[in-house]
Gaussian input, Z-matrix of N, CA and C with variables (Angstrom, degrees):
# hf/3-21g

backbone

0 1
 N
 C     1     B1
 C     2     B2     1     A1
 N     3     B3     2     A2     1     D1
 C     4     B4     3     A3     2     D2
 C     5     B5     4     A4     3     D3
 N     6     B6     5     A5     4     D4
 C     7     B7     6     A6     5     D5
 C     8     B8     7     A7     6     D6
 N     9     B9     8     A8     7     D7
 C    10    B10     9     A9     8     D8
 C    11    B11    10    A10     9     D9
 N    12    B12    11    A11    10    D10
 C    13    B13    12    A12    11    D11
 C    14    B14    13    A13    12    D12
 N    15    B15    14    A14    13    D13
 C    16    B16    15    A15    14    D14
 C    17    B17    16    A16    15    D15
 N    18    B18    17    A17    16    D16
 C    19    B19    18    A18    17    D17
 C    20    B20    19    A19    18    D18
 N    21    B21    20    A20    19    D19
 C    22    B22    21    A21    20    D20
 C    23    B23    22    A22    21    D21
 N    24    B24    23    A23    22    D22
 C    25    B25    24    A24    23    D23
 C    26    B26    25    A25    24    D24
 N    27    B27    26    A26    25    D25
 C    28    B28    27    A27    26    D26
 C    29    B29    28    A28    27    D27
 N    30    B30    29    A29    28    D28
 C    31    B31    30    A30    29    D29
 C    32    B32    31    A31    30    D30
 N    33    B33    32    A32    31    D31
 C    34    B34    33    A33    32    D32
 C    35    B35    34    A34    33    D33
 N    36    B36    35    A35    34    D34
 C    37    B37    36    A36    35    D35
 C    38    B38    37    A37    36    D36
 N    39    B39    38    A38    37    D37
 C    40    B40    39    A39    38    D38
 C    41    B41    40    A40    39    D39
 N    42    B42    41    A41    40    D40
 C    43    B43    42    A42    41    D41
 C    44    B44    43    A43    42    D42
 N    45    B45    44    A44    43    D43
 C    46    B46    45    A45    44    D44
 C    47    B47    46    A46    45    D45
 N    48    B48    47    A47    46    D46
 C    49    B49    48    A48    47    D47
 C    50    B50    49    A49    48    D48
 N    51    B51    50    A50    49    D49
 C    52    B52    51    A51    50    D50
 C    53    B53    52    A52    51    D51
 N    54    B54    53    A53    52    D52
 C    55    B55    54    A54    53    D53
 C    56    B56    55    A55    54    D54
 N    57    B57    56    A56    55    D55
 C    58    B58    57    A57    56    D56
 C    59    B59    58    A58    57    D57
 N    60    B60    59    A59    58    D58
 C    61    B61    60    A60    59    D59
 C    62    B62    61    A61    60    D60
 N    63    B63    62    A62    61    D61
 C    64    B64    63    A63    62    D62
 C    65    B65    64    A64    63    D63
 N    66    B66    65    A65    64    D64
 C    67    B67    66    A66    65    D65
 C    68    B68    67    A67    66    D66
 N    69    B69    68    A68    67    D67
 C    70    B70    69    A69    68    D68
 C    71    B71    70    A70    69    D69
 N    72    B72    71    A71    70    D70
 C    73    B73    72    A72    71    D71
 C    74    B74    73    A73    72    D72
 N    75    B75    74    A74    73    D73
 C    76    B76    75    A75    74    D74
 C    77    B77    76    A76    75    D75
 N    78    B78    77    A77    76    D76
 C    79    B79    78    A78    77    D77
 C    80    B80    79    A79    78    D78
 N    81    B81    80    A80    79    D79
 C    82    B82    81    A81    80    D80
 C    83    B83    82    A82    81    D81
 N    84    B84    83    A83    82    D82
 C    85    B85    84    A84    83    D83
 C    86    B86    85    A85    84    D84
 N    87    B87    86    A86    85    D85
 C    88    B88    87    A87    86    D86
 C    89    B89    88    A88    87    D87
 N    90    B90    89    A89    88    D88
 C    91    B91    90    A90    89    D89
 C    92    B92    91    A91    90    D90
 N    93    B93    92    A92    91    D91
 C    94    B94    93    A93    92    D92
 C    95    B95    94    A94    93    D93
 N    96    B96    95    A95    94    D94
 C    97    B97    96    A96    95    D95
 C    98    B98    97    A97    96    D96
 N    99    B99    98    A98    97    D97
 C   100   B100    99    A99    98    D98
 C   101   B101   100   A100    99    D99
 N   102   B102   101   A101   100   D100
 C   103   B103   102   A102   101   D101
 C   104   B104   103   A103   102   D102
 N   105   B105   104   A104   103   D103
 C   106   B106   105   A105   104   D104
 C   107   B107   106   A106   105   D105
 N   108   B108   107   A107   106   D106
 C   109   B109   108   A108   107   D107
 C   110   B110   109   A109   108   D108
 N   111   B111   110   A110   109   D109
 C   112   B112   111   A111   110   D110
 C   113   B113   112   A112   111   D111
 N   114   B114   113   A113   112   D112
 C   115   B115   114   A114   113   D113
 C   116   B116   115   A115   114   D114
 N   117   B117   116   A116   115   D115
 C   118   B118   117   A117   116   D116
 C   119   B119   118   A118   117   D117
 N   120   B120   119   A119   118   D118
 C   121   B121   120   A120   119   D119
 C   122   B122   121   A121   120   D120
 N   123   B123   122   A122   121   D121
 C   124   B124   123   A123   122   D122
 C   125   B125   124   A124   123   D123
 N   126   B126   125   A125   124   D124
 C   127   B127   126   A126   125   D125
 C   128   B128   127   A127   126   D126
 N   129   B129   128   A128   127   D127
 C   130   B130   129   A129   128   D128
 C   131   B131   130   A130   129   D129
 N   132   B132   131   A131   130   D130
 C   133   B133   132   A132   131   D131
 C   134   B134   133   A133   132   D132
 N   135   B135   134   A134   133   D133
 C   136   B136   135   A135   134   D134
 C   137   B137   136   A136   135   D135
 N   138   B138   137   A137   136   D136
 C   139   B139   138   A138   137   D137
 C   140   B140   139   A139   138   D138
 N   141   B141   140   A140   139   D139
 C   142   B142   141   A141   140   D140
 C   143   B143   142   A142   141   D141
 N   144   B144   143   A143   142   D142
 C   145   B145   144   A144   143   D143
 C   146   B146   145   A145   144   D144
 N   147   B147   146   A146   145   D145
 C   148   B148   147   A147   146   D146
 C   149   B149   148   A148   147   D147
 N   150   B150   149   A149   148   D148
 C   151   B151   150   A150   149   D149
 C   152   B152   151   A151   150   D150
 N   153   B153   152   A152   151   D151
 C   154   B154   153   A153   152   D152
 C   155   B155   154   A154   153   D153
 N   156   B156   155   A155   154   D154
 C   157   B157   156   A156   155   D155
 C   158   B158   157   A157   156   D156
 N   159   B159   158   A158   157   D157
 C   160   B160   159   A159   158   D158
 C   161   B161   160   A160   159   D159
 N   162   B162   161   A161   160   D160
 C   163   B163   162   A162   161   D161
 C   164   B164   163   A163   162   D162
 N   165   B165   164   A164   163   D163
 C   166   B166   165   A165   164   D164
 C   167   B167   166   A166   165   D165
 N   168   B168   167   A167   166   D166
 C   169   B169   168   A168   167   D167
 C   170   B170   169   A169   168   D168
 N   171   B171   170   A170   169   D169
 C   172   B172   171   A171   170   D170
 C   173   B173   172   A172   171   D171
 N   174   B174   173   A173   172   D172
 C   175   B175   174   A174   173   D173
 C   176   B176   175   A175   174   D174
 N   177   B177   176   A176   175   D175
 C   178   B178   177   A177   176   D176
 C   179   B179   178   A178   177   D177
 N   180   B180   179   A179   178   D178
 C   181   B181   180   A180   179   D179
 C   182   B182   181   A181   180   D180
 N   183   B183   182   A182   181   D181
 C   184   B184   183   A183   182   D182
 C   185   B185   184   A184   183   D183
 N   186   B186   185   A185   184   D184
 C   187   B187   186   A186   185   D185
 C   188   B188   187   A187   186   D186
 N   189   B189   188   A188   187   D187
 C   190   B190   189   A189   188   D188
 C   191   B191   190   A190   189   D189
 N   192   B192   191   A191   190   D190
 C   193   B193   192   A192   191   D191
 C   194   B194   193   A193   192   D192
 N   195   B195   194   A194   193   D193
 C   196   B196   195   A195   194   D194
 C   197   B197   196   A196   195   D195
 N   198   B198   197   A197   196   D196
 C   199   B199   198   A198   197   D197
 C   200   B200   199   A199   198   D198
 N   201   B201   200   A200   199   D199
 C   202   B202   201   A201   200   D200
 C   203   B203   202   A202   201   D201
 N   204   B204   203   A203   202   D202
 C   205   B205   204   A204   203   D203
 C   206   B206   205   A205   204   D204
 N   207   B207   206   A206   205   D205
 C   208   B208   207   A207   206   D206
 C   209   B209   208   A208   207   D207
 N   210   B210   209   A209   208   D208
 C   211   B211   210   A210   209   D209
 C   212   B212   211   A211   210   D210
 N   213   B213   212   A212   211   D211
 C   214   B214   213   A213   212   D212
 C   215   B215   214   A214   213   D213
 N   216   B216   215   A215   214   D214
 C   217   B217   216   A216   215   D215
 C   218   B218   217   A217   216   D216
 N   219   B219   218   A218   217   D217
 C   220   B220   219   A219   218   D218
 C   221   B221   220   A220   219   D219
 N   222   B222   221   A221   220   D220
 C   223   B223   222   A222   221   D221
 C   224   B224   223   A223   222   D222
 N   225   B225   224   A224   223   D223
 C   226   B226   225   A225   224   D224
 C   227   B227   226   A226   225   D225
 N   228   B228   227   A227   226   D226
 C   229   B229   228   A228   227   D227
 C   230   B230   229   A229   228   D228
 N   231   B231   230   A230   229   D229
 C   232   B232   231   A231   230   D230
 C   233   B233   232   A232   231   D231
 N   234   B234   233   A233   232   D232
 C   235   B235   234   A234   233   D233
 C   236   B236   235   A235   234   D234
 N   237   B237   236   A236   235   D235
 C   238   B238   237   A237   236   D236
 C   239   B239   238   A238   237   D237
 N   240   B240   239   A239   238   D238
 C   241   B241   240   A240   239   D239
 C   242   B242   241   A241   240   D240

   B1=1.4497
   B2=1.5355
   B3=1.3196
   B4=1.4736
   B5=1.5204
   B6=1.3268
   B7=1.4580
   B8=1.5191
   B9=1.3287
   B10=1.4514
   B11=1.5181
   B12=1.3189
   B13=1.4523
   B14=1.5212
   B15=1.3372
   B16=1.4553
   B17=1.5188
   B18=1.3271
   B19=1.4615
   B20=1.5220
   B21=1.3418
   B22=1.4492
   B23=1.5093
   B24=1.3272
   B25=1.4581
   B26=1.5315
   B27=1.3258
   B28=1.4611
   B29=1.5296
   B30=1.3369
   B31=1.4616
   B32=1.5225
   B33=1.3450
   B34=1.4558
   B35=1.5236
   B36=1.3462
   B37=1.4626
   B38=1.5266
   B39=1.3230
   B40=1.4589
   B41=1.5228
   B42=1.3236
   B43=1.4564
   B44=1.5278
   B45=1.3250
   B46=1.4550
   B47=1.5275
   B48=1.3266
   B49=1.4689
   B50=1.5292
   B51=1.3333
   B52=1.4573
   B53=1.5206
   B54=1.3299
   B55=1.4598
   B56=1.5222
   B57=1.3197
   B58=1.4564
   B59=1.5163
   B60=1.3291
   B61=1.4600
   B62=1.5266
   B63=1.3443
   B64=1.4629
   B65=1.5168
   B66=1.3324
   B67=1.4571
   B68=1.5245
   B69=1.3332
   B70=1.4610
   B71=1.5142
   B72=1.3141
   B73=1.4542
   B74=1.5168
   B75=1.3195
   B76=1.4638
   B77=1.5152
   B78=1.3174
   B79=1.4540
   B80=1.5219
   B81=1.2966
   B82=1.4575
   B83=1.5221
   B84=1.3283
   B85=1.4527
   B86=1.5297
   B87=1.3385
   B88=1.4719
   B89=1.5240
   B90=1.3199
   B91=1.4622
   B92=1.5279
   B93=1.3425
   B94=1.4548
   B95=1.5177
   B96=1.3236
   B97=1.4706
   B98=1.5236
   B99=1.3236
   B100=1.4521
   B101=1.5316
   B102=1.3302
   B103=1.4550
   B104=1.5211
   B105=1.3277
   B106=1.4604
   B107=1.5166
   B108=1.3505
   B109=1.4642
   B110=1.5195
   B111=1.3097
   B112=1.4541
   B113=1.5179
   B114=1.3270
   B115=1.4563
   B116=1.5217
   B117=1.3317
   B118=1.4509
   B119=1.5170
   B120=1.3280
   B121=1.4557
   B122=1.5256
   B123=1.3236
   B124=1.4544
   B125=1.5187
   B126=1.3318
   B127=1.4562
   B128=1.5185
   B129=1.3236
   B130=1.4626
   B131=1.5254
   B132=1.3229
   B133=1.4632
   B134=1.5253
   B135=1.3413
   B136=1.4662
   B137=1.5233
   B138=1.3290
   B139=1.4625
   B140=1.5234
   B141=1.3331
   B142=1.4601
   B143=1.5297
   B144=1.3170
   B145=1.4694
   B146=1.5293
   B147=1.3281
   B148=1.4608
   B149=1.5195
   B150=1.3295
   B151=1.4571
   B152=1.5181
   B153=1.3322
   B154=1.4567
   B155=1.5247
   B156=1.3020
   B157=1.4683
   B158=1.5289
   B159=1.3326
   B160=1.4575
   B161=1.5148
   B162=1.3292
   B163=1.4679
   B164=1.5230
   B165=1.3240
   B166=1.4542
   B167=1.5298
   B168=1.3411
   B169=1.4620
   B170=1.5223
   B171=1.3234
   B172=1.4507
   B173=1.5158
   B174=1.3332
   B175=1.4553
   B176=1.5238
   B177=1.3324
   B178=1.4594
   B179=1.5161
   B180=1.3224
   B181=1.4481
   B182=1.5229
   B183=1.3304
   B184=1.4601
   B185=1.5252
   B186=1.3222
   B187=1.4649
   B188=1.5331
   B189=1.3242
   B190=1.4691
   B191=1.5258
   B192=1.3258
   B193=1.4598
   B194=1.5310
   B195=1.3103
   B196=1.4663
   B197=1.5282
   B198=1.3230
   B199=1.4619
   B200=1.5220
   B201=1.3277
   B202=1.4574
   B203=1.5234
   B204=1.3374
   B205=1.4696
   B206=1.5196
   B207=1.3352
   B208=1.4645
   B209=1.5229
   B210=1.3242
   B211=1.4520
   B212=1.5282
   B213=1.3359
   B214=1.4607
   B215=1.5291
   B216=1.3231
   B217=1.4547
   B218=1.5108
   B219=1.3414
   B220=1.4551
   B221=1.5257
   B222=1.3181
   B223=1.4672
   B224=1.5154
   B225=1.3302
   B226=1.4481
   B227=1.5086
   B228=1.3289
   B229=1.4601
   B230=1.5167
   B231=1.3298
   B232=1.4620
   B233=1.5127
   B234=1.3201
   B235=1.4593
   B236=1.5290
   B237=1.3110
   B238=1.4522
   B239=1.5177
   B240=1.3070
   B241=1.4752
   B242=1.4999
   A1=108.42
   A2=118.14
   A3=120.02
   A4=111.44
   A5=114.37
   A6=120.32
   A7=109.61
   A8=116.08
   A9=120.35
   A10=109.99
   A11=116.24
   A12=122.64
   A13=107.91
   A14=116.11
   A15=121.61
   A16=109.43
   A17=115.25
   A18=121.45
   A19=107.91
   A20=116.16
   A21=119.15
   A22=112.58
   A23=114.94
   A24=122.78
   A25=108.23
   A26=115.99
   A27=121.16
   A28=108.82
   A29=116.40
   A30=120.62
   A31=111.98
   A32=118.33
   A33=121.05
   A34=109.60
   A35=115.21
   A36=120.26
   A37=110.84
   A38=116.74
   A39=121.29
   A40=112.64
   A41=118.18
   A42=120.62
   A43=110.44
   A44=115.64
   A45=120.51
   A46=109.82
   A47=116.71
   A48=124.68
   A49=113.18
   A50=116.82
   A51=121.28
   A52=109.36
   A53=115.59
   A54=120.40
   A55=108.40
   A56=115.60
   A57=121.37
   A58=106.60
   A59=115.84
   A60=121.97
   A61=109.29
   A62=116.45
   A63=121.48
   A64=108.67
   A65=116.49
   A66=121.84
   A67=107.89
   A68=116.43
   A69=121.69
   A70=110.05
   A71=115.95
   A72=120.44
   A73=108.41
   A74=115.86
   A75=121.81
   A76=108.73
   A77=115.49
   A78=120.11
   A79=109.42
   A80=115.68
   A81=121.36
   A82=109.42
   A83=116.02
   A84=120.69
   A85=109.07
   A86=117.32
   A87=119.04
   A88=114.91
   A89=118.23
   A90=120.08
   A91=111.48
   A92=116.85
   A93=120.75
   A94=114.01
   A95=117.76
   A96=123.10
   A97=113.20
   A98=116.52
   A99=120.87
   A100=108.84
   A101=116.34
   A102=120.21
   A103=109.62
   A104=115.43
   A105=122.04
   A106=108.94
   A107=115.90
   A108=121.05
   A109=108.65
   A110=116.62
   A111=122.42
   A112=107.90
   A113=116.52
   A114=119.62
   A115=109.69
   A116=114.66
   A117=121.43
   A118=107.83
   A119=116.62
   A120=121.33
   A121=110.83
   A122=116.10
   A123=123.06
   A124=108.83
   A125=117.32
   A126=122.31
   A127=107.52
   A128=116.68
   A129=121.20
   A130=110.40
   A131=115.08
   A132=121.60
   A133=109.71
   A134=115.90
   A135=123.27
   A136=106.96
   A137=116.48
   A138=122.79
   A139=113.81
   A140=118.57
   A141=121.21
   A142=113.89
   A143=117.95
   A144=122.22
   A145=111.55
   A146=116.89
   A147=119.79
   A148=114.40
   A149=119.04
   A150=120.59
   A151=110.88
   A152=115.31
   A153=120.83
   A154=109.35
   A155=116.05
   A156=121.67
   A157=110.23
   A158=115.89
   A159=121.78
   A160=114.06
   A161=118.43
   A162=121.20
   A163=110.55
   A164=116.10
   A165=123.15
   A166=107.85
   A167=118.67
   A168=121.26
   A169=110.86
   A170=115.02
   A171=123.50
   A172=107.03
   A173=116.86
   A174=121.02
   A175=109.15
   A176=114.83
   A177=121.40
   A178=108.35
   A179=117.01
   A180=119.53
   A181=110.26
   A182=115.30
   A183=120.92
   A184=108.26
   A185=114.93
   A186=118.01
   A187=108.77
   A188=118.25
   A189=120.20
   A190=112.07
   A191=115.48
   A192=122.17
   A193=109.68
   A194=116.78
   A195=122.43
   A196=107.43
   A197=115.98
   A198=120.48
   A199=112.29
   A200=117.77
   A201=121.38
   A202=114.25
   A203=117.97
   A204=119.98
   A205=111.57
   A206=115.34
   A207=122.46
   A208=110.72
   A209=117.53
   A210=123.11
   A211=109.45
   A212=116.56
   A213=121.55
   A214=108.72
   A215=115.96
   A216=120.87
   A217=108.99
   A218=117.38
   A219=122.16
   A220=110.10
   A221=115.90
   A222=121.35
   A223=108.50
   A224=115.53
   A225=118.67
   A226=112.18
   A227=114.44
   A228=121.74
   A229=108.05
   A230=115.77
   A231=119.86
   A232=110.09
   A233=115.49
   A234=120.76
   A235=109.06
   A236=117.26
   A237=120.72
   A238=109.55
   A239=115.79
   A240=120.63
   A241=113.54
   D1=133.52
   D2=-178.47
   D3=-70.59
   D4=152.89
   D5=178.93
   D6=-79.57
   D7=141.66
   D8=178.41
   D9=-74.15
   D10=145.09
   D11=176.59
   D12=-126.31
   D13=132.26
   D14=179.87
   D15=-125.45
   D16=153.82
   D17=178.76
   D18=-116.11
   D19=136.02
   D20=-179.37
   D21=-160.20
   D22=-173.14
   D23=-176.91
   D24=-117.77
   D25=137.45
   D26=178.77
   D27=-72.09
   D28=126.13
   D29=178.80
   D30=-110.85
   D31=-14.95
   D32=178.03
   D33=-154.93
   D34=140.19
   D35=174.99
   D36=-137.52
   D37=29.18
   D38=-175.93
   D39=-73.83
   D40=-24.44
   D41=-179.02
   D42=-85.39
   D43=154.80
   D44=-179.99
   D45=-76.97
   D46=126.18
   D47=178.60
   D48=61.35
   D49=22.47
   D50=-180.00
   D51=-138.49
   D52=137.48
   D53=171.20
   D54=-125.63
   D55=154.76
   D56=174.87
   D57=-107.02
   D58=124.74
   D59=-175.10
   D60=-113.93
   D61=128.67
   D62=175.59
   D63=-93.56
   D64=120.33
   D65=179.41
   D66=-108.86
   D67=121.10
   D68=179.19
   D69=-97.28
   D70=142.20
   D71=174.03
   D72=-132.39
   D73=147.59
   D74=179.81
   D75=-121.13
   D76=137.79
   D77=177.17
   D78=-150.03
   D79=161.70
   D80=179.54
   D81=-93.27
   D82=132.34
   D83=178.70
   D84=-63.76
   D85=133.74
   D86=-174.21
   D87=-64.36
   D88=-28.13
   D89=-178.43
   D90=-101.16
   D91=-48.58
   D92=-173.38
   D93=-86.35
   D94=-10.39
   D95=176.80
   D96=60.22
   D97=23.89
   D98=178.23
   D99=-98.65
   D100=142.14
   D101=178.99
   D102=-75.64
   D103=128.02
   D104=-177.23
   D105=-117.65
   D106=140.82
   D107=176.21
   D108=-106.89
   D109=129.57
   D110=174.47
   D111=-127.43
   D112=147.66
   D113=179.09
   D114=-131.51
   D115=156.37
   D116=179.56
   D117=-144.16
   D118=143.45
   D119=179.75
   D120=-98.27
   D121=138.32
   D122=177.23
   D123=-125.68
   D124=137.90
   D125=172.78
   D126=-88.41
   D127=127.08
   D128=-176.80
   D129=-126.59
   D130=149.69
   D131=-178.94
   D132=-83.53
   D133=123.85
   D134=178.11
   D135=-122.98
   D136=92.04
   D137=-170.51
   D138=-55.99
   D139=-41.53
   D140=-173.71
   D141=-102.05
   D142=10.16
   D143=-177.94
   D144=50.23
   D145=44.74
   D146=-174.06
   D147=-94.94
   D148=-10.47
   D149=-177.65
   D150=-104.63
   D151=144.47
   D152=-179.69
   D153=-124.44
   D154=176.40
   D155=-175.58
   D156=-60.96
   D157=133.14
   D158=178.50
   D159=97.47
   D160=-11.94
   D161=179.90
   D162=-72.69
   D163=145.78
   D164=176.84
   D165=-90.18
   D166=124.78
   D167=-177.35
   D168=-132.90
   D169=157.36
   D170=172.82
   D171=-113.32
   D172=129.04
   D173=-179.04
   D174=-118.52
   D175=151.98
   D176=-177.77
   D177=-129.11
   D178=140.14
   D179=-178.80
   D180=-69.15
   D181=149.29
   D182=-179.34
   D183=-147.62
   D184=-178.83
   D185=176.85
   D186=-68.41
   D187=158.75
   D188=-178.38
   D189=-59.08
   D190=128.83
   D191=179.48
   D192=-99.77
   D193=-35.96
   D194=176.70
   D195=-152.24
   D196=-166.89
   D197=-177.67
   D198=-57.69
   D199=-41.73
   D200=-176.33
   D201=-108.48
   D202=-19.72
   D203=-172.62
   D204=-88.81
   D205=118.57
   D206=174.48
   D207=-131.37
   D208=12.94
   D209=-176.93
   D210=-132.00
   D211=150.02
   D212=174.41
   D213=-126.88
   D214=151.89
   D215=179.78
   D216=-78.42
   D217=128.77
   D218=178.62
   D219=-93.21
   D220=-50.87
   D221=179.04
   D222=-156.26
   D223=168.00
   D224=-179.71
   D225=-162.17
   D226=164.06
   D227=176.87
   D228=-122.46
   D229=132.29
   D230=177.52
   D231=-70.26
   D232=145.71
   D233=176.99
   D234=-68.79
   D235=133.44
   D236=179.06
   D237=-76.89
   D238=142.14
   D239=-174.52
   D240=-73.78

């Protein structure tokens, strides 16, 4: 089975080798037909501490690394100044 890949924005990098990524998803409400935005935070492994708040990253699921970390960073784009 292929590994899931998600795209999100880094919201925290205070932990060592860990970033918190906010992943937004949009869907249409089944009754009201209005587009709704929901977000969820994922803890991801960042081996070299290279990403900072606001960077766009792609994360991929992996085996459990710690209590909360089940994702690793695949690639990312630095936030433009």
